[in-house]
Chimera marker file (.cmm) of the C-alpha trace (Angstrom):
<marker_set name="trace">
<marker id="1" x="81.072" y="106.843" z="40.769" r="1" g="1" b="0" radius="0.5"/>
<marker id="2" x="81.153" y="108.728" z="37.985" r="1" g="1" b="0" radius="0.5"/>
<marker id="3" x="77.105" y="109.886" z="37.928" r="1" g="1" b="0" radius="0.5"/>
<marker id="4" x="78.244" y="112.151" z="40.934" r="1" g="1" b="0" radius="0.5"/>
<marker id="5" x="80.946" y="114.240" z="38.692" r="1" g="1" b="0" radius="0.5"/>
<marker id="6" x="78.424" y="114.006" z="36.269" r="1" g="1" b="0" radius="0.5"/>
<marker id="7" x="75.434" y="115.538" z="38.187" r="1" g="1" b="0" radius="0.5"/>
<marker id="8" x="77.956" y="118.151" z="39.804" r="1" g="1" b="0" radius="0.5"/>
<marker id="9" x="78.424" y="119.428" z="36.386" r="1" g="1" b="0" radius="0.5"/>
<marker id="10" x="75.161" y="119.014" z="35.742" r="1" g="1" b="0" radius="0.5"/>
<marker id="11" x="74.407" y="121.537" z="38.496" r="1" g="1" b="0" radius="0.5"/>
<marker id="12" x="76.802" y="123.759" z="37.511" r="1" g="1" b="0" radius="0.5"/>
<marker id="13" x="75.361" y="124.036" z="33.494" r="1" g="1" b="0" radius="0.5"/>
<marker id="14" x="71.945" y="124.783" z="35.370" r="1" g="1" b="0" radius="0.5"/>
<marker id="15" x="71.362" y="128.303" z="34.044" r="1" g="1" b="0" radius="0.5"/>
<marker id="16" x="70.423" y="130.378" z="36.912" r="1" g="1" b="0" radius="0.5"/>
<marker id="17" x="66.389" y="131.697" z="36.939" r="1" g="1" b="0" radius="0.5"/>
<marker id="18" x="66.144" y="135.700" z="36.658" r="1" g="1" b="0" radius="0.5"/>
<marker id="19" x="65.007" y="135.917" z="39.428" r="1" g="1" b="0" radius="0.5"/>
<marker id="20" x="67.722" y="134.952" z="41.665" r="1" g="1" b="0" radius="0.5"/>
<marker id="21" x="70.181" y="137.276" z="40.281" r="1" g="1" b="0" radius="0.5"/>
<marker id="22" x="69.891" y="141.335" z="40.552" r="1" g="1" b="0" radius="0.5"/>
<marker id="23" x="68.152" y="143.068" z="39.232" r="1" g="1" b="0" radius="0.5"/>
<marker id="24" x="69.880" y="146.837" z="37.648" r="1" g="1" b="0" radius="0.5"/>
<marker id="25" x="68.161" y="149.726" z="38.077" r="1" g="1" b="0" radius="0.5"/>
<marker id="26" x="69.041" y="152.607" z="36.319" r="1" g="1" b="0" radius="0.5"/>
<marker id="27" x="67.110" y="156.011" z="37.883" r="1" g="1" b="0" radius="0.5"/>
<marker id="28" x="67.717" y="159.339" z="36.666" r="1" g="1" b="0" radius="0.5"/>
<marker id="29" x="65.716" y="162.811" z="37.250" r="1" g="1" b="0" radius="0.5"/>
<marker id="30" x="62.835" y="163.313" z="34.776" r="1" g="1" b="0" radius="0.5"/>
<marker id="31" x="63.641" y="165.490" z="32.194" r="1" g="1" b="0" radius="0.5"/>
<marker id="32" x="67.320" y="164.994" z="32.450" r="1" g="1" b="0" radius="0.5"/>
<marker id="33" x="68.920" y="164.978" z="29.173" r="1" g="1" b="0" radius="0.5"/>
<marker id="34" x="72.447" y="163.938" z="30.848" r="1" g="1" b="0" radius="0.5"/>
<marker id="35" x="74.118" y="160.691" z="29.297" r="1" g="1" b="0" radius="0.5"/>
<marker id="36" x="74.573" y="158.874" z="31.833" r="1" g="1" b="0" radius="0.5"/>
<marker id="37" x="72.293" y="157.509" z="35.249" r="1" g="1" b="0" radius="0.5"/>
<marker id="38" x="72.877" y="159.857" z="38.425" r="1" g="1" b="0" radius="0.5"/>
<marker id="39" x="72.108" y="156.580" z="40.596" r="1" g="1" b="0" radius="0.5"/>
<marker id="40" x="71.868" y="152.462" z="39.564" r="1" g="1" b="0" radius="0.5"/>
<marker id="41" x="70.764" y="149.726" z="41.927" r="1" g="1" b="0" radius="0.5"/>
<marker id="42" x="72.184" y="146.310" z="41.997" r="1" g="1" b="0" radius="0.5"/>
<marker id="43" x="70.300" y="144.736" z="44.704" r="1" g="1" b="0" radius="0.5"/>
<marker id="44" x="71.395" y="146.253" z="48.403" r="1" g="1" b="0" radius="0.5"/>
<marker id="45" x="74.372" y="148.287" z="45.710" r="1" g="1" b="0" radius="0.5"/>
<marker id="46" x="74.141" y="151.925" z="45.154" r="1" g="1" b="0" radius="0.5"/>
<marker id="47" x="76.558" y="153.635" z="42.076" r="1" g="1" b="0" radius="0.5"/>
<marker id="48" x="76.802" y="157.070" z="42.336" r="1" g="1" b="0" radius="0.5"/>
<marker id="49" x="77.327" y="159.009" z="39.113" r="1" g="1" b="0" radius="0.5"/>
<marker id="50" x="80.199" y="162.034" z="39.158" r="1" g="1" b="0" radius="0.5"/>
<marker id="51" x="78.722" y="165.066" z="40.259" r="1" g="1" b="0" radius="0.5"/>
<marker id="52" x="80.520" y="168.153" z="39.614" r="1" g="1" b="0" radius="0.5"/>
<marker id="53" x="79.519" y="171.461" z="42.476" r="1" g="1" b="0" radius="0.5"/>
<marker id="54" x="77.818" y="172.846" z="39.493" r="1" g="1" b="0" radius="0.5"/>
<marker id="55" x="74.538" y="174.569" z="40.788" r="1" g="1" b="0" radius="0.5"/>
<marker id="56" x="70.720" y="174.190" z="39.594" r="1" g="1" b="0" radius="0.5"/>
<marker id="57" x="70.990" y="176.707" z="36.541" r="1" g="1" b="0" radius="0.5"/>
<marker id="58" x="73.745" y="174.576" z="35.311" r="1" g="1" b="0" radius="0.5"/>
<marker id="59" x="77.265" y="177.099" z="36.584" r="1" g="1" b="0" radius="0.5"/>
<marker id="60" x="80.081" y="176.742" z="38.557" r="1" g="1" b="0" radius="0.5"/>
<marker id="61" x="80.335" y="178.382" z="41.430" r="1" g="1" b="0" radius="0.5"/>
<marker id="62" x="83.223" y="180.069" z="42.388" r="1" g="1" b="0" radius="0.5"/>
<marker id="63" x="85.118" y="179.125" z="45.286" r="1" g="1" b="0" radius="0.5"/>
<marker id="64" x="86.028" y="175.106" z="46.759" r="1" g="1" b="0" radius="0.5"/>
<marker id="65" x="83.787" y="175.831" z="49.452" r="1" g="1" b="0" radius="0.5"/>
<marker id="66" x="81.500" y="176.759" z="47.447" r="1" g="1" b="0" radius="0.5"/>
<marker id="67" x="81.747" y="174.462" z="44.784" r="1" g="1" b="0" radius="0.5"/>
<marker id="68" x="82.199" y="171.060" z="47.504" r="1" g="1" b="0" radius="0.5"/>
<marker id="69" x="78.779" y="172.013" z="48.509" r="1" g="1" b="0" radius="0.5"/>
<marker id="70" x="77.301" y="172.222" z="45.347" r="1" g="1" b="0" radius="0.5"/>
<marker id="71" x="78.812" y="168.504" z="44.646" r="1" g="1" b="0" radius="0.5"/>
<marker id="72" x="77.520" y="166.985" z="47.898" r="1" g="1" b="0" radius="0.5"/>
<marker id="73" x="73.791" y="168.295" z="47.806" r="1" g="1" b="0" radius="0.5"/>
<marker id="74" x="73.803" y="167.435" z="43.726" r="1" g="1" b="0" radius="0.5"/>
<marker id="75" x="75.230" y="163.676" z="45.897" r="1" g="1" b="0" radius="0.5"/>
<marker id="76" x="72.441" y="164.009" z="48.030" r="1" g="1" b="0" radius="0.5"/>
<marker id="77" x="69.807" y="164.499" z="45.087" r="1" g="1" b="0" radius="0.5"/>
<marker id="78" x="71.301" y="160.820" z="43.465" r="1" g="1" b="0" radius="0.5"/>
<marker id="79" x="71.201" y="158.791" z="46.163" r="1" g="1" b="0" radius="0.5"/>
<marker id="80" x="67.835" y="159.582" z="46.820" r="1" g="1" b="0" radius="0.5"/>
<marker id="81" x="66.789" y="158.602" z="43.417" r="1" g="1" b="0" radius="0.5"/>
<marker id="82" x="68.218" y="155.406" z="45.244" r="1" g="1" b="0" radius="0.5"/>
<marker id="83" x="66.416" y="155.512" z="48.579" r="1" g="1" b="0" radius="0.5"/>
<marker id="84" x="69.641" y="156.338" z="50.036" r="1" g="1" b="0" radius="0.5"/>
<marker id="85" x="71.153" y="158.749" z="52.316" r="1" g="1" b="0" radius="0.5"/>
<marker id="86" x="75.038" y="160.021" z="53.220" r="1" g="1" b="0" radius="0.5"/>
<marker id="87" x="75.095" y="157.401" z="56.147" r="1" g="1" b="0" radius="0.5"/>
<marker id="88" x="74.743" y="154.602" z="53.928" r="1" g="1" b="0" radius="0.5"/>
<marker id="89" x="77.574" y="155.410" z="51.487" r="1" g="1" b="0" radius="0.5"/>
<marker id="90" x="80.459" y="153.147" z="51.841" r="1" g="1" b="0" radius="0.5"/>
<marker id="91" x="83.127" y="154.386" z="49.663" r="1" g="1" b="0" radius="0.5"/>
<marker id="92" x="83.556" y="157.833" z="47.936" r="1" g="1" b="0" radius="0.5"/>
<marker id="93" x="85.943" y="158.516" z="44.787" r="1" g="1" b="0" radius="0.5"/>
<marker id="94" x="87.180" y="162.373" z="45.185" r="1" g="1" b="0" radius="0.5"/>
<marker id="95" x="88.246" y="164.134" z="42.226" r="1" g="1" b="0" radius="0.5"/>
<marker id="96" x="90.291" y="167.700" z="42.694" r="1" g="1" b="0" radius="0.5"/>
<marker id="97" x="91.173" y="169.760" z="39.966" r="1" g="1" b="0" radius="0.5"/>
<marker id="98" x="93.621" y="171.722" z="42.614" r="1" g="1" b="0" radius="0.5"/>
<marker id="99" x="95.129" y="169.522" z="45.110" r="1" g="1" b="0" radius="0.5"/>
<marker id="100" x="96.481" y="172.541" z="46.874" r="1" g="1" b="0" radius="0.5"/>
<marker id="101" x="92.117" y="172.696" z="47.202" r="1" g="1" b="0" radius="0.5"/>
<marker id="102" x="91.835" y="169.633" z="50.009" r="1" g="1" b="0" radius="0.5"/>
<marker id="103" x="91.636" y="171.358" z="53.449" r="1" g="1" b="0" radius="0.5"/>
<marker id="104" x="88.335" y="173.546" z="51.593" r="1" g="1" b="0" radius="0.5"/>
<marker id="105" x="87.474" y="170.976" z="50.152" r="1" g="1" b="0" radius="0.5"/>
<marker id="106" x="87.183" y="168.052" z="53.272" r="1" g="1" b="0" radius="0.5"/>
<marker id="107" x="86.168" y="171.257" z="55.632" r="1" g="1" b="0" radius="0.5"/>
<marker id="108" x="83.076" y="171.253" z="53.497" r="1" g="1" b="0" radius="0.5"/>
<marker id="109" x="82.716" y="167.399" z="53.034" r="1" g="1" b="0" radius="0.5"/>
<marker id="110" x="82.708" y="166.055" z="56.459" r="1" g="1" b="0" radius="0.5"/>
<marker id="111" x="79.307" y="168.327" z="57.292" r="1" g="1" b="0" radius="0.5"/>
<marker id="112" x="77.606" y="165.894" z="55.301" r="1" g="1" b="0" radius="0.5"/>
<marker id="113" x="78.603" y="162.580" z="57.189" r="1" g="1" b="0" radius="0.5"/>
<marker id="114" x="77.286" y="161.681" z="61.200" r="1" g="1" b="0" radius="0.5"/>
<marker id="115" x="80.202" y="161.422" z="62.852" r="1" g="1" b="0" radius="0.5"/>
<marker id="116" x="82.595" y="158.059" z="63.003" r="1" g="1" b="0" radius="0.5"/>
<marker id="117" x="80.322" y="157.772" z="59.923" r="1" g="1" b="0" radius="0.5"/>
<marker id="118" x="82.521" y="158.446" z="57.033" r="1" g="1" b="0" radius="0.5"/>
<marker id="119" x="82.967" y="156.173" z="54.372" r="1" g="1" b="0" radius="0.5"/>
<marker id="120" x="86.045" y="154.958" z="52.758" r="1" g="1" b="0" radius="0.5"/>
<marker id="121" x="87.219" y="157.778" z="50.359" r="1" g="1" b="0" radius="0.5"/>
<marker id="122" x="89.864" y="157.497" z="47.256" r="1" g="1" b="0" radius="0.5"/>
<marker id="123" x="91.246" y="161.047" z="46.316" r="1" g="1" b="0" radius="0.5"/>
<marker id="124" x="92.494" y="162.185" z="42.706" r="1" g="1" b="0" radius="0.5"/>
<marker id="125" x="94.452" y="165.474" z="41.273" r="1" g="1" b="0" radius="0.5"/>
<marker id="126" x="93.107" y="165.627" z="38.451" r="1" g="1" b="0" radius="0.5"/>
<marker id="127" x="93.696" y="167.487" z="34.700" r="1" g="1" b="0" radius="0.5"/>
<marker id="128" x="90.414" y="168.603" z="34.282" r="1" g="1" b="0" radius="0.5"/>
<marker id="129" x="86.486" y="168.115" z="34.884" r="1" g="1" b="0" radius="0.5"/>
<marker id="130" x="83.916" y="169.187" z="32.864" r="1" g="1" b="0" radius="0.5"/>
<marker id="131" x="82.613" y="172.342" z="32.937" r="1" g="1" b="0" radius="0.5"/>
<marker id="132" x="85.567" y="173.738" z="34.110" r="1" g="1" b="0" radius="0.5"/>
<marker id="133" x="84.924" y="172.021" z="38.127" r="1" g="1" b="0" radius="0.5"/>
<marker id="134" x="87.026" y="172.169" z="40.480" r="1" g="1" b="0" radius="0.5"/>
<marker id="135" x="85.891" y="169.085" z="42.010" r="1" g="1" b="0" radius="0.5"/>
<marker id="136" x="83.836" y="165.420" z="41.191" r="1" g="1" b="0" radius="0.5"/>
<marker id="137" x="82.488" y="163.017" z="43.918" r="1" g="1" b="0" radius="0.5"/>
<marker id="138" x="81.417" y="159.499" z="43.085" r="1" g="1" b="0" radius="0.5"/>
<marker id="139" x="80.554" y="157.320" z="45.747" r="1" g="1" b="0" radius="0.5"/>
<marker id="140" x="79.192" y="153.312" z="46.539" r="1" g="1" b="0" radius="0.5"/>
<marker id="141" x="76.754" y="153.494" z="48.752" r="1" g="1" b="0" radius="0.5"/>
<marker id="142" x="74.764" y="149.786" z="50.414" r="1" g="1" b="0" radius="0.5"/>
<marker id="143" x="71.456" y="149.841" z="51.827" r="1" g="1" b="0" radius="0.5"/>
<marker id="144" x="68.616" y="147.503" z="51.823" r="1" g="1" b="0" radius="0.5"/>
<marker id="145" x="65.374" y="148.348" z="49.488" r="1" g="1" b="0" radius="0.5"/>
<marker id="146" x="63.135" y="149.934" z="51.935" r="1" g="1" b="0" radius="0.5"/>
<link id1="1" id2="2" r="1" g="1" b="0" radius="0.2"/>
<link id1="2" id2="3" r="1" g="1" b="0" radius="0.2"/>
<link id1="3" id2="4" r="1" g="1" b="0" radius="0.2"/>
<link id1="4" id2="5" r="1" g="1" b="0" radius="0.2"/>
<link id1="5" id2="6" r="1" g="1" b="0" radius="0.2"/>
<link id1="6" id2="7" r="1" g="1" b="0" radius="0.2"/>
<link id1="7" id2="8" r="1" g="1" b="0" radius="0.2"/>
<link id1="8" id2="9" r="1" g="1" b="0" radius="0.2"/>
<link id1="9" id2="10" r="1" g="1" b="0" radius="0.2"/>
<link id1="10" id2="11" r="1" g="1" b="0" radius="0.2"/>
<link id1="11" id2="12" r="1" g="1" b="0" radius="0.2"/>
<link id1="12" id2="13" r="1" g="1" b="0" radius="0.2"/>
<link id1="13" id2="14" r="1" g="1" b="0" radius="0.2"/>
<link id1="14" id2="15" r="1" g="1" b="0" radius="0.2"/>
<link id1="15" id2="16" r="1" g="1" b="0" radius="0.2"/>
<link id1="16" id2="17" r="1" g="1" b="0" radius="0.2"/>
<link id1="17" id2="18" r="1" g="1" b="0" radius="0.2"/>
<link id1="18" id2="19" r="1" g="1" b="0" radius="0.2"/>
<link id1="19" id2="20" r="1" g="1" b="0" radius="0.2"/>
<link id1="20" id2="21" r="1" g="1" b="0" radius="0.2"/>
<link id1="21" id2="22" r="1" g="1" b="0" radius="0.2"/>
<link id1="22" id2="23" r="1" g="1" b="0" radius="0.2"/>
<link id1="23" id2="24" r="1" g="1" b="0" radius="0.2"/>
<link id1="24" id2="25" r="1" g="1" b="0" radius="0.2"/>
<link id1="25" id2="26" r="1" g="1" b="0" radius="0.2"/>
<link id1="26" id2="27" r="1" g="1" b="0" radius="0.2"/>
<link id1="27" id2="28" r="1" g="1" b="0" radius="0.2"/>
<link id1="28" id2="29" r="1" g="1" b="0" radius="0.2"/>
<link id1="29" id2="30" r="1" g="1" b="0" radius="0.2"/>
<link id1="30" id2="31" r="1" g="1" b="0" radius="0.2"/>
<link id1="31" id2="32" r="1" g="1" b="0" radius="0.2"/>
<link id1="32" id2="33" r="1" g="1" b="0" radius="0.2"/>
<link id1="33" id2="34" r="1" g="1" b="0" radius="0.2"/>
<link id1="34" id2="35" r="1" g="1" b="0" radius="0.2"/>
<link id1="35" id2="36" r="1" g="1" b="0" radius="0.2"/>
<link id1="36" id2="37" r="1" g="1" b="0" radius="0.2"/>
<link id1="37" id2="38" r="1" g="1" b="0" radius="0.2"/>
<link id1="38" id2="39" r="1" g="1" b="0" radius="0.2"/>
<link id1="39" id2="40" r="1" g="1" b="0" radius="0.2"/>
<link id1="40" id2="41" r="1" g="1" b="0" radius="0.2"/>
<link id1="41" id2="42" r="1" g="1" b="0" radius="0.2"/>
<link id1="42" id2="43" r="1" g="1" b="0" radius="0.2"/>
<link id1="43" id2="44" r="1" g="1" b="0" radius="0.2"/>
<link id1="44" id2="45" r="1" g="1" b="0" radius="0.2"/>
<link id1="45" id2="46" r="1" g="1" b="0" radius="0.2"/>
<link id1="46" id2="47" r="1" g="1" b="0" radius="0.2"/>
<link id1="47" id2="48" r="1" g="1" b="0" radius="0.2"/>
<link id1="48" id2="49" r="1" g="1" b="0" radius="0.2"/>
<link id1="49" id2="50" r="1" g="1" b="0" radius="0.2"/>
<link id1="50" id2="51" r="1" g="1" b="0" radius="0.2"/>
<link id1="51" id2="52" r="1" g="1" b="0" radius="0.2"/>
<link id1="52" id2="53" r="1" g="1" b="0" radius="0.2"/>
<link id1="53" id2="54" r="1" g="1" b="0" radius="0.2"/>
<link id1="54" id2="55" r="1" g="1" b="0" radius="0.2"/>
<link id1="55" id2="56" r="1" g="1" b="0" radius="0.2"/>
<link id1="56" id2="57" r="1" g="1" b="0" radius="0.2"/>
<link id1="57" id2="58" r="1" g="1" b="0" radius="0.2"/>
<link id1="58" id2="59" r="1" g="1" b="0" radius="0.2"/>
<link id1="59" id2="60" r="1" g="1" b="0" radius="0.2"/>
<link id1="60" id2="61" r="1" g="1" b="0" radius="0.2"/>
<link id1="61" id2="62" r="1" g="1" b="0" radius="0.2"/>
<link id1="62" id2="63" r="1" g="1" b="0" radius="0.2"/>
<link id1="63" id2="64" r="1" g="1" b="0" radius="0.2"/>
<link id1="64" id2="65" r="1" g="1" b="0" radius="0.2"/>
<link id1="65" id2="66" r="1" g="1" b="0" radius="0.2"/>
<link id1="66" id2="67" r="1" g="1" b="0" radius="0.2"/>
<link id1="67" id2="68" r="1" g="1" b="0" radius="0.2"/>
<link id1="68" id2="69" r="1" g="1" b="0" radius="0.2"/>
<link id1="69" id2="70" r="1" g="1" b="0" radius="0.2"/>
<link id1="70" id2="71" r="1" g="1" b="0" radius="0.2"/>
<link id1="71" id2="72" r="1" g="1" b="0" radius="0.2"/>
<link id1="72" id2="73" r="1" g="1" b="0" radius="0.2"/>
<link id1="73" id2="74" r="1" g="1" b="0" radius="0.2"/>
<link id1="74" id2="75" r="1" g="1" b="0" radius="0.2"/>
<link id1="75" id2="76" r="1" g="1" b="0" radius="0.2"/>
<link id1="76" id2="77" r="1" g="1" b="0" radius="0.2"/>
<link id1="77" id2="78" r="1" g="1" b="0" radius="0.2"/>
<link id1="78" id2="79" r="1" g="1" b="0" radius="0.2"/>
<link id1="79" id2="80" r="1" g="1" b="0" radius="0.2"/>
<link id1="80" id2="81" r="1" g="1" b="0" radius="0.2"/>
<link id1="81" id2="82" r="1" g="1" b="0" radius="0.2"/>
<link id1="82" id2="83" r="1" g="1" b="0" radius="0.2"/>
<link id1="83" id2="84" r="1" g="1" b="0" radius="0.2"/>
<link id1="84" id2="85" r="1" g="1" b="0" radius="0.2"/>
<link id1="85" id2="86" r="1" g="1" b="0" radius="0.2"/>
<link id1="86" id2="87" r="1" g="1" b="0" radius="0.2"/>
<link id1="87" id2="88" r="1" g="1" b="0" radius="0.2"/>
<link id1="88" id2="89" r="1" g="1" b="0" radius="0.2"/>
<link id1="89" id2="90" r="1" g="1" b="0" radius="0.2"/>
<link id1="90" id2="91" r="1" g="1" b="0" radius="0.2"/>
<link id1="91" id2="92" r="1" g="1" b="0" radius="0.2"/>
<link id1="92" id2="93" r="1" g="1" b="0" radius="0.2"/>
<link id1="93" id2="94" r="1" g="1" b="0" radius="0.2"/>
<link id1="94" id2="95" r="1" g="1" b="0" radius="0.2"/>
<link id1="95" id2="96" r="1" g="1" b="0" radius="0.2"/>
<link id1="96" id2="97" r="1" g="1" b="0" radius="0.2"/>
<link id1="97" id2="98" r="1" g="1" b="0" radius="0.2"/>
<link id1="98" id2="99" r="1" g="1" b="0" radius="0.2"/>
<link id1="99" id2="100" r="1" g="1" b="0" radius="0.2"/>
<link id1="100" id2="101" r="1" g="1" b="0" radius="0.2"/>
<link id1="101" id2="102" r="1" g="1" b="0" radius="0.2"/>
<link id1="102" id2="103" r="1" g="1" b="0" radius="0.2"/>
<link id1="103" id2="104" r="1" g="1" b="0" radius="0.2"/>
<link id1="104" id2="105" r="1" g="1" b="0" radius="0.2"/>
<link id1="105" id2="106" r="1" g="1" b="0" radius="0.2"/>
<link id1="106" id2="107" r="1" g="1" b="0" radius="0.2"/>
<link id1="107" id2="108" r="1" g="1" b="0" radius="0.2"/>
<link id1="108" id2="109" r="1" g="1" b="0" radius="0.2"/>
<link id1="109" id2="110" r="1" g="1" b="0" radius="0.2"/>
<link id1="110" id2="111" r="1" g="1" b="0" radius="0.2"/>
<link id1="111" id2="112" r="1" g="1" b="0" radius="0.2"/>
<link id1="112" id2="113" r="1" g="1" b="0" radius="0.2"/>
<link id1="113" id2="114" r="1" g="1" b="0" radius="0.2"/>
<link id1="114" id2="115" r="1" g="1" b="0" radius="0.2"/>
<link id1="115" id2="116" r="1" g="1" b="0" radius="0.2"/>
<link id1="116" id2="117" r="1" g="1" b="0" radius="0.2"/>
<link id1="117" id2="118" r="1" g="1" b="0" radius="0.2"/>
<link id1="118" id2="119" r="1" g="1" b="0" radius="0.2"/>
<link id1="119" id2="120" r="1" g="1" b="0" radius="0.2"/>
<link id1="120" id2="121" r="1" g="1" b="0" radius="0.2"/>
<link id1="121" id2="122" r="1" g="1" b="0" radius="0.2"/>
<link id1="122" id2="123" r="1" g="1" b="0" radius="0.2"/>
<link id1="123" id2="124" r="1" g="1" b="0" radius="0.2"/>
<link id1="124" id2="125" r="1" g="1" b="0" radius="0.2"/>
<link id1="125" id2="126" r="1" g="1" b="0" radius="0.2"/>
<link id1="126" id2="127" r="1" g="1" b="0" radius="0.2"/>
<link id1="127" id2="128" r="1" g="1" b="0" radius="0.2"/>
<link id1="128" id2="129" r="1" g="1" b="0" radius="0.2"/>
<link id1="129" id2="130" r="1" g="1" b="0" radius="0.2"/>
<link id1="130" id2="131" r="1" g="1" b="0" radius="0.2"/>
<link id1="131" id2="132" r="1" g="1" b="0" radius="0.2"/>
<link id1="132" id2="133" r="1" g="1" b="0" radius="0.2"/>
<link id1="133" id2="134" r="1" g="1" b="0" radius="0.2"/>
<link id1="134" id2="135" r="1" g="1" b="0" radius="0.2"/>
<link id1="135" id2="136" r="1" g="1" b="0" radius="0.2"/>
<link id1="136" id2="137" r="1" g="1" b="0" radius="0.2"/>
<link id1="137" id2="138" r="1" g="1" b="0" radius="0.2"/>
<link id1="138" id2="139" r="1" g="1" b="0" radius="0.2"/>
<link id1="139" id2="140" r="1" g="1" b="0" radius="0.2"/>
<link id1="140" id2="141" r="1" g="1" b="0" radius="0.2"/>
<link id1="141" id2="142" r="1" g="1" b="0" radius="0.2"/>
<link id1="142" id2="143" r="1" g="1" b="0" radius="0.2"/>
<link id1="143" id2="144" r="1" g="1" b="0" radius="0.2"/>
<link id1="144" id2="145" r="1" g="1" b="0" radius="0.2"/>
<link id1="145" id2="146" r="1" g="1" b="0" radius="0.2"/>
</marker_set>
């Protein structure tokens, strides 16, 4: 009888083979100097870093609609690095510098998703965002490797 518990303990103490553990892939745009990875894939889960509403030239457009479109475009580009899209997004977190802009943000946000396939979401009013942006969006996507 003593051998069974000891055998179980031996199995618990056996290290998991490296090939059994999900590999962490840090995905960045070529030449990016950002101090973060826009996307990190761990198995079938993709973590997308927060994206602000910055235009390609680094400027922040005026107005929430323009910033929301830029943030969603940037989020989509980060997602493509990992081979996922908006329909793969399971959870998003939205940070707004001015919660009175919530309706204007939502009007743009919903146009990026297939109707009926909106991710779970949290939203926060914040005291400030990078570069004076009005919105930042981060998401988690779930999709098997393609």
